[in-house]
C-alpha distance (Angstrom), angle and dihedral (degrees) to the residues before:
residue distance angle dihedral
M1 . . .
S2 3.87 . .
G3 3.74 120.7 .
S4 3.86 91.6 -117.1
V5 3.81 93.2 54.7
A6 3.79 91.8 45.9
E7 3.79 90.5 51.6
S8 3.87 91.7 47.7
E9 3.80 90.4 52.2
A10 3.86 91.6 46.7
R11 3.77 98.7 47.8
P12 3.84 118.8 76.7
K13 3.77 114.5 -140.2
S14 3.73 136.3 -160.2
V15 3.87 104.6 -114.0
A16 3.76 129.2 -170.7
V17 3.81 114.5 -154.6
V18 3.83 111.9 -162.6
G19 3.80 109.9 -153.9
A20 3.89 129.5 37.6
G21 3.77 101.1 -149.9
I22 3.81 119.9 113.6
V23 3.87 92.3 -71.2
G24 3.77 96.5 48.0
V25 3.83 95.7 42.8
S26 3.87 91.4 48.0
A27 3.81 91.0 48.5
A28 3.80 88.9 50.2
L29 3.81 92.9 51.2
F30 3.74 94.8 47.5
L31 3.83 92.1 46.0
Q32 3.79 87.8 49.9
R33 3.84 90.9 55.9
D34 3.76 88.7 57.2
G35 3.77 90.2 58.5
H36 3.85 99.2 -104.0
A37 3.77 124.0 145.2
V38 3.75 100.7 -117.9
T39 3.88 128.8 -162.9
L40 3.79 113.8 -170.7
I41 3.79 113.5 -158.8
D42 3.87 127.2 -168.8
R43 3.77 133.5 164.6
Q44 3.81 92.7 -130.7
G45 3.79 107.4 10.3
P46 3.75 135.8 -97.4
A47 3.80 120.6 -25.1
S48 3.79 91.4 4.5
G49 3.86 94.1 132.4
T50 3.75 137.5 37.8
S51 3.86 90.5 -31.3
F52 3.79 87.9 73.7
G53 3.73 104.9 49.7
N54 3.82 110.6 36.7
A55 3.79 132.2 111.9
G56 3.83 93.8 -93.0
G57 3.82 96.6 -124.0
V58 3.76 121.3 149.8
V59 3.76 89.4 -163.8
S60 3.77 99.2 -179.5
A61 3.89 95.1 158.5
A62 3.80 96.2 57.7
C63 3.81 119.3 95.7
A64 3.88 108.6 161.7
P65 3.75 118.2 119.3
L66 3.82 124.0 -135.0
G67 3.83 89.8 -110.0
M68 3.74 107.8 64.0
P69 3.82 126.3 171.4
G70 3.77 109.7 -76.6
V71 3.74 94.2 28.0
L72 3.83 90.4 125.4
R73 3.83 89.5 66.4
R74 3.84 94.2 49.4
V75 3.81 103.5 39.2
P76 3.82 98.8 70.2
G77 3.85 91.8 55.2
M78 3.79 92.7 46.5
L79 3.77 91.9 48.5
M80 3.83 91.1 51.1
D81 3.75 90.6 54.4
P82 3.88 107.7 80.8
M83 3.81 88.5 -164.5
G84 3.77 96.2 44.7
P85 3.88 125.9 112.7
L86 3.86 91.7 -101.6
V87 3.76 116.9 52.0
L88 3.75 129.8 -177.8
R89 3.76 122.5 -165.8
W90 3.79 98.7 -140.7
R91 3.78 96.5 -141.7
Y92 3.84 88.0 60.9
L93 3.81 92.6 56.2
P94 3.87 96.8 96.9
K95 3.83 88.6 55.6
I96 3.76 97.1 42.2
A97 3.78 97.1 41.6
P98 3.87 97.8 90.0
W99 3.90 88.4 49.2
L100 3.73 89.8 50.1
V101 3.86 92.9 50.8
R102 3.87 89.7 49.6
L103 3.86 88.3 49.8
L104 3.86 91.0 54.6
W105 3.84 90.8 46.0
A106 3.90 88.9 51.3
S107 3.79 90.4 52.3
R108 3.83 92.3 70.9
P109 3.92 108.3 121.4
S110 3.78 93.3 -117.3
R111 3.67 93.5 49.2
V112 3.83 92.9 46.2
E113 3.72 88.2 56.7
E114 3.82 90.9 53.2
I115 3.77 92.5 46.6
A116 3.83 92.7 50.8
D117 3.80 90.1 51.7
A118 3.82 89.4 53.5
K119 3.79 94.8 44.6
A120 3.79 91.9 49.7
A121 3.84 91.3 47.4
L122 3.80 92.7 53.5
S123 3.82 96.3 40.3
G124 3.78 90.6 49.8
G125 3.72 91.6 82.6
A126 3.74 96.0 40.9
E127 3.81 100.9 100.2
A128 3.82 96.0 46.4
A129 3.81 92.7 48.0
W130 3.81 91.6 49.0
R131 3.83 92.5 47.8
S132 3.78 91.9 49.8
L133 3.81 93.2 52.6
V134 3.88 98.1 44.2
E135 3.85 91.5 45.3
Q136 3.79 90.3 53.2
A137 3.84 93.2 48.9
G138 3.84 92.9 44.6
V139 3.76 94.8 -117.6
S140 3.84 102.3 111.5
E141 3.81 91.4 133.9
L142 3.86 90.2 70.9
L143 3.85 92.5 63.3
R144 3.86 105.3 69.1
P145 3.82 122.1 -172.8
V146 3.83 94.6 -141.3
G147 3.77 102.6 124.3
W148 3.83 133.2 -128.1
L149 3.85 119.8 -84.0
E150 3.85 131.9 -165.8
V151 3.76 118.5 -171.0
Y152 3.80 131.4 -160.2
E153 3.82 132.2 -164.4
T154 3.89 94.6 -158.2
D155 3.73 142.6 38.5
A156 3.84 89.2 -116.7
G157 3.81 89.4 55.4
L158 3.77 92.2 54.8
A159 3.83 89.1 46.1
S160 3.80 90.1 57.6
S161 3.82 87.6 68.3
D162 3.81 93.8 50.6
A163 3.80 94.5 100.6
E164 3.78 93.7 47.7
R165 3.81 91.6 49.2
D166 3.77 90.5 47.6
L167 3.78 91.7 55.4
M168 3.78 89.5 50.3
A169 3.78 94.8 47.8
R170 3.79 92.2 51.3
R171 3.83 88.4 57.3
G172 3.75 96.5 43.2
L173 3.72 95.2 -114.3
P174 3.80 112.0 155.6
F175 3.79 127.2 -112.4
E176 3.80 141.2 139.2
V177 3.71 132.5 -141.7
L178 3.88 108.3 -141.2
N179 3.77 131.6 -161.6
A180 3.79 127.6 -140.2
D181 3.85 95.3 -85.6
E182 3.85 92.3 47.7
L183 3.84 90.0 50.2
R184 3.79 92.0 52.2
Q185 3.78 89.4 52.7
L186 3.76 92.0 49.3
E187 3.82 98.6 42.8
P188 3.89 109.2 17.1
A189 3.89 91.6 176.0
L190 3.80 94.2 63.1
A191 3.73 117.2 102.3
P192 3.83 112.8 -103.6
I193 3.84 92.8 -113.5
F194 3.91 98.1 99.4
K195 3.78 120.1 95.7
H196 3.73 97.3 -180.0
G197 3.78 142.6 35.1
F198 3.78 133.8 -168.8
F199 3.89 107.8 -157.1
M200 3.78 130.2 -173.8
A201 3.84 102.8 -166.8
S202 3.86 94.9 -177.2
C203 3.75 93.6 64.4
S204 3.87 126.2 96.5
F205 3.81 137.1 -143.9
V206 3.83 128.1 -137.5
A207 3.77 103.7 -146.5
N208 3.72 95.6 -155.2
P209 3.83 112.0 14.7
G210 3.74 94.2 -175.4
R211 3.76 95.4 52.6
A212 3.80 90.0 43.1
V213 3.84 92.2 57.4
E214 3.84 92.9 42.3
R215 3.83 91.0 51.7
L216 3.84 91.2 48.7
A217 3.79 88.0 50.9
E218 3.88 90.7 48.9
D219 3.87 87.5 51.0
F220 3.79 88.8 52.6
V221 3.83 92.8 50.9
A222 3.88 91.3 45.2
R223 3.83 89.3 56.1
G224 3.73 92.0 54.9
G225 3.77 103.2 -86.0
T226 3.76 123.3 144.2
L227 3.87 121.0 -125.5
V228 3.75 117.7 -162.7
T229 3.82 125.4 -174.0
A230 3.76 106.2 -151.8
E231 3.77 138.9 117.2
V232 3.79 111.3 -109.5
T233 3.87 111.0 -137.7
G234 3.84 101.8 169.7
F235 3.75 153.2 -20.9
G236 3.77 137.6 -113.1
L237 3.74 105.0 -139.8
S238 3.86 103.0 157.2
E239 3.78 95.4 95.8
R240 3.77 140.8 7.4
P241 2.87 133.1 -63.8
Y242 3.83 92.6 47.3
R243 3.73 122.6 -134.7
V244 3.77 129.8 -134.3
V245 3.81 107.6 -155.6
A246 3.75 124.1 -149.6
A247 3.85 127.9 -154.8
S248 3.85 88.2 -108.3
G249 3.76 89.1 62.2
D250 3.82 93.6 -109.6
A251 3.81 115.9 133.5
I252 3.83 131.2 -153.6
A253 3.72 117.4 -147.7
C254 3.77 116.8 -139.7
D255 3.83 143.3 164.3
A256 3.88 91.3 -141.6
I257 3.82 139.2 21.3
V258 3.77 129.5 -148.0
L259 3.81 115.0 -169.0
A260 3.82 109.5 -156.1
A261 3.85 101.7 146.5
G262 3.80 96.5 135.7
A263 3.81 113.4 -152.2
W264 3.85 90.6 6.7
S265 3.76 93.8 56.2
R266 3.78 102.5 93.3
G267 3.72 101.3 76.1
L268 3.82 92.5 40.1
A269 3.81 91.2 50.6
R270 3.83 89.1 51.7
Q271 3.84 88.2 57.7
L272 3.80 87.3 52.9
G273 3.83 89.0 54.0
A274 3.87 97.1 -102.9
S275 3.81 117.3 121.2
V276 3.79 109.3 -160.1
P277 3.84 130.2 175.9
L278 3.81 92.2 -131.0
D279 3.75 120.2 156.4
T280 3.80 135.2 153.5
E281 3.75 138.7 -101.1
R282 3.75 105.2 -154.1
G283 3.82 114.3 -140.7
Y284 3.77 131.7 -167.8
H285 3.69 136.2 -152.4
L286 3.90 137.2 -175.7
M287 3.76 120.7 -158.1
L288 3.83 112.8 -141.2
P289 3.82 129.1 -179.5
P290 3.85 120.0 -79.2
A291 3.82 111.5 -82.2
E292 3.82 119.6 -127.1
P293 2.96 110.4 -132.4
G294 3.79 89.7 24.1
L295 3.80 141.5 178.2
R296 3.81 121.1 -78.4
R297 3.78 94.3 -148.1
P298 3.84 140.5 5.3
V299 3.75 111.5 -66.7
V300 3.83 125.2 -162.8
H301 3.79 119.4 -150.0
G302 3.85 95.2 -138.9
E303 3.72 98.0 -159.0
Q304 3.83 98.5 44.8
D305 3.77 96.6 36.2
F306 3.73 102.1 -130.0
V307 3.82 135.0 119.1
L308 3.82 131.4 -138.4
C309 3.88 110.9 -155.6
P310 3.82 124.7 -170.8
M311 3.81 94.2 -139.0
E312 3.88 123.6 177.4
P313 3.79 93.4 -104.5
G314 3.77 95.1 44.0
T315 3.84 143.5 -70.1
R316 3.84 113.7 -30.0
L317 3.69 120.8 -155.1
T318 3.85 111.1 -160.2
C319 3.75 126.5 -176.8
Q320 3.78 150.5 144.1
S321 3.73 141.1 47.9
E322 3.83 106.5 -133.7
L323 3.81 122.8 -175.1
A324 3.76 107.1 -150.5
G325 3.84 108.0 112.2
L326 3.72 128.2 -121.5
D327 3.82 102.3 -59.6
A328 3.78 107.0 51.4
P329 3.83 115.8 105.9
P330 3.82 117.3 -108.6
D331 3.75 123.3 -91.8
F332 3.81 112.6 -157.3
R333 3.76 97.5 176.2
R334 3.71 99.0 106.3
A335 3.78 94.0 43.0
R336 3.86 89.8 53.0
A337 3.79 92.5 44.5
L338 3.77 89.2 57.1
M339 3.83 93.3 60.2
A340 3.79 90.3 86.9
A341 3.80 90.8 53.4
A342 3.81 89.7 46.1
K343 3.82 89.7 54.4
R344 3.82 90.4 48.9
M345 3.76 87.9 52.3
L346 3.80 98.0 45.3
P347 3.90 108.2 23.2
S348 3.81 93.3 -169.3
L349 3.84 90.7 61.8
E350 3.82 116.9 116.8
L351 3.77 112.2 -141.9
E352 3.77 97.6 -142.2
E353 3.76 112.2 130.0
K354 3.79 108.8 -135.5
S355 3.83 97.5 175.3
A356 3.80 139.8 -19.7
W357 3.82 125.9 -142.5
L358 3.81 139.4 -172.8
G359 3.85 121.8 -159.1
F360 3.79 138.6 175.6
R361 3.67 122.4 -122.1
P362 3.83 109.5 -154.0
S363 3.84 101.3 -134.1
M364 3.71 137.3 -179.3
P365 3.77 119.6 -155.3
D366 3.83 92.9 -115.7
S367 3.86 94.4 47.5
L368 3.76 93.6 -119.3
P369 3.82 122.1 115.9
V370 3.78 127.2 -120.7
L371 3.73 104.2 -107.1
G372 3.79 130.9 163.5
P373 3.87 144.2 43.2
V374 3.83 124.3 -34.6
A375 3.72 111.7 -110.0
G376 3.82 113.2 -112.5
L377 3.88 95.1 15.5
S378 3.77 126.6 92.5
D379 3.75 116.9 -134.7
V380 3.81 98.7 1.7
Y381 3.79 116.8 122.6
L382 3.78 140.1 -178.5
G383 3.83 129.5 -144.1
F384 3.76 116.0 165.4
G385 3.77 144.6 95.5
H386 3.81 102.7 74.6
G387 3.78 96.2 146.7
H388 3.74 111.4 -166.8
Y389 3.83 93.4 -2.6
G390 3.80 102.7 60.6
L391 3.81 95.5 113.4
T392 3.76 90.7 44.5
Q393 3.77 96.6 47.3
G394 3.77 101.1 28.2
P395 3.89 98.9 94.1
V396 3.87 95.5 42.2
T397 3.78 87.0 48.5
G398 3.70 90.9 52.8
R399 3.75 90.7 49.7
I400 3.84 92.4 52.4
L401 3.87 91.1 48.1
A402 3.81 88.5 54.4
D403 3.83 89.8 49.0
L404 3.83 89.8 52.4
V405 3.82 93.0 49.7
A406 3.71 89.7 50.7
G407 3.81 93.8 46.4
R408 3.83 92.6 -116.5
D409 3.77 126.0 142.9
P410 3.85 104.6 -103.1
G411 3.79 91.2 -150.6
I412 3.86 93.3 -121.1
D413 3.79 134.2 84.7
L414 3.77 104.8 -110.0
A415 3.82 95.3 -167.1
P416 3.78 94.9 99.0
Y417 3.86 91.0 57.2
R418 3.82 99.8 44.2
A419 3.74 116.1 131.3
G420 3.75 96.6 -122.0
R421 3.77 98.1 51.6
């Protein structure tokens, strides 16, 4: 080991982590283990964004990107259907157009293979990183090793997952294709309308993502970490220590900066000198009462693209990827229209809407996060843009960021995730 790396590992630093979703909180905890003095900063507090409202899946076996070969043929039809799984607010088209072009370019077969390799490499450490954090915080019961299940009513529906399963098989990622009888044994409460299932038994489920992130943040504070609720508006980078500047004008001095602000990262990254094509896929959920009998794990309706999740507070219906940016008002019509299909899927479900939520998935067009150092700046790091896999990859991303701050080899090639790719 070189002297510079040894010194980096030995010297505790003051580190400012911007963003308190699952990525930022995980980074703060792993940095804290290394003895650093960590300040975690968020505009609204822990789990106030997408980390609160997702489907809860730690889907470590999946590796398919959003843009698969043939997406160009399918996207126009989906976008023309206002009730489809992919929705575009047309007034947002001029802003999202470059992102869409990049998405199509990333869907080339050769590029898809590269992306799948990178997704599998990052997700390979997901379960261990999650388990390490929840055990330390004393909330192991929230991480349940129940797998991830997709179900299909038709042969054509199952065939639509062929390309995804082929990517997994070529990388040795485990899955099973189930018949109707096997589905009934796995999920007895499902209606007997499904002919096929696609089951990833090695995956886990976070039964209350919001509570999980909040408890991890509480553990961080209990171990001496500092949590600040403030909107970060800029950085002072001209001299050391660096400064993280809040909207109030207050500034936090630090030796190192980690930017993990999810959907709000693009503008802040630009101030750090990193131009990234980050946008958002807006996702919706409805909370319904607990079903009895209920599901044992999250279940995806493969043909209609929604998920039913047996969360602690009740049954969560999650759906939709809407391209409309951060400012457009929510539109819950599709989520509410899916309640009839959800009842057909799970007959014991009560269709009483307890709450409705809109969140913003921070998404890169190639479905890979931005992860690594900022070129030209010492001790400034980026970790955001995980799209549909933020909950899965958040803790392992946090571990890698801590490795980078310490000067350790993270055990993974970070080239596929660099900001300038």
